[in-house]
N, C-alpha and C positions, 0 to 999 in steps of 0.2 A: 835590182837588175845587175847581172854579173859584169865585171870589168871586161872590156873588149880590147884586145891587142891586135895590132896590124902587123903584117909581114909581107915581104915581096917574094915572088916566085918568078924565075926566068924560064921561059919555054920558047922553043922554036915556033915560028909563025904558023907552020902547018899543023903542029900539034895543038896549039891554042885555038886555031880555027875549027879543028875537029871537035875539040872540047866544047867550044861555044855552040856548035851545031847540036851536039849531044844534049847539052843542058837545055837548049831551047826546045828540042823535041820532048824533053821530060817536063817542060813547063816551068823551069826555073826562071826567075826574073833577073837574077844576077849571079855572078861567079861565086861570091862569098857564101851564099846559101847552099849552093851545090857542093862547094868544098867542105863546108861544115857537115853536111850530110855524109859525104864520103869519109870524113874523119871519124864521125860517130859510128858509121857502119864498120870501118876498119877496127875500131876499138872493141865493139861488140863481138865481131868475128874473132878477134884475138882472145877475148875472155872465154869464148866457147872452148878453147883449148885447155882451160883450167878445170881440173876434175871436180872441184868442190863448189864451184859457182852454181847457184840455183838458177835455172833458166826455164822459160816456156818456149816451145818450138812447134813448128808445123813441118812435118815431113810429107812432101808431095812426091808421089811415085806413079808411074804408068806401069800397069801389070797386064800381061798377056795371059788370060785364063785358059788358053788352049795349050800353054806351055807346061807340060807335066802337072805337078801338084802345087802350083804357085800359091794358091789361096790357102791350101792346107798348111804349107810351110810358114806363110805369112801369119796366119791365125795362131799357129803354135808359138811363134816368136812374140806376138803381142800378148798372148795369155801368160806365157812364161815371165814376161817383164811387165805385168799389168800395173805395177806400182808407178810406172812411168807414163802409162797411157791414159790420157784425159778423154779421148773419144776419137771417132773416125767417121769419115764420109766417103762414100763410093759414088762416082759419077761415070756413067757409061760413055765411052768415046765412040765405039763402033761395035761390030758383032763379036769381037774377041778381046777388046782392050777396055780397061777402066782406069780412070784417074782416082787415086786414093789420097785423101788428105788425112793425115794421122796427127792428132794433137798430142804432144808430149810435154812432160813437166817433171823436173828433177835435177839432180847433179849433172852438170854439163858433160862430164866424161861418160856417164852412164847413158845419157841421151844420145851422145855422139856414137857410142859403141852400138847401140840398138839401130840407129839410123844406118850406120855402115853395114851391119849385118843384113838389114832389109834391102838396101841398095845393091848388095852383092848377090842376092838370090837369083837363081835362074828364073826367067819369066818377068823380072823387073827390068824394064828397058831404060827408064829415065828416073832420076831422083834428085831432089834438092831439099836441103834442110835449111829452114829460116828460123833463127832463134833470137831472143832478146833476154837480157838478164831480168830476173824477177825483182831485184833491187837495183835502182838506178845508181851506178857507180861510174865515176869518170877516171 
């Protein structure tokens, strides 16, 4: 079991109360576990900026298929960078929009660049990249 260090944090009362409400809504039983998860998430997000770190990621986007040639452009990007694409899933939202979940795997910089390219496409209205390192590093 790893060594555990303790530290103190000073927060104003309102901020701490808002934090406590937030972590309770997410199901945390204590502040320590919530803060550990926040730190882990920050470190993983920071690693995403490194170009050579191998990552696995999911890019979730909302696409409006009535907007020009969104799917044609999207497919072209995915085929061009197929070495990064692990798979995809399309979920209909309504008559003209779909949620796409695209599994990506490769060097962080390359994955981030592809995600940026897709999120900037006309017809893509929302996007979020969630990534984790393939090798656990602290």
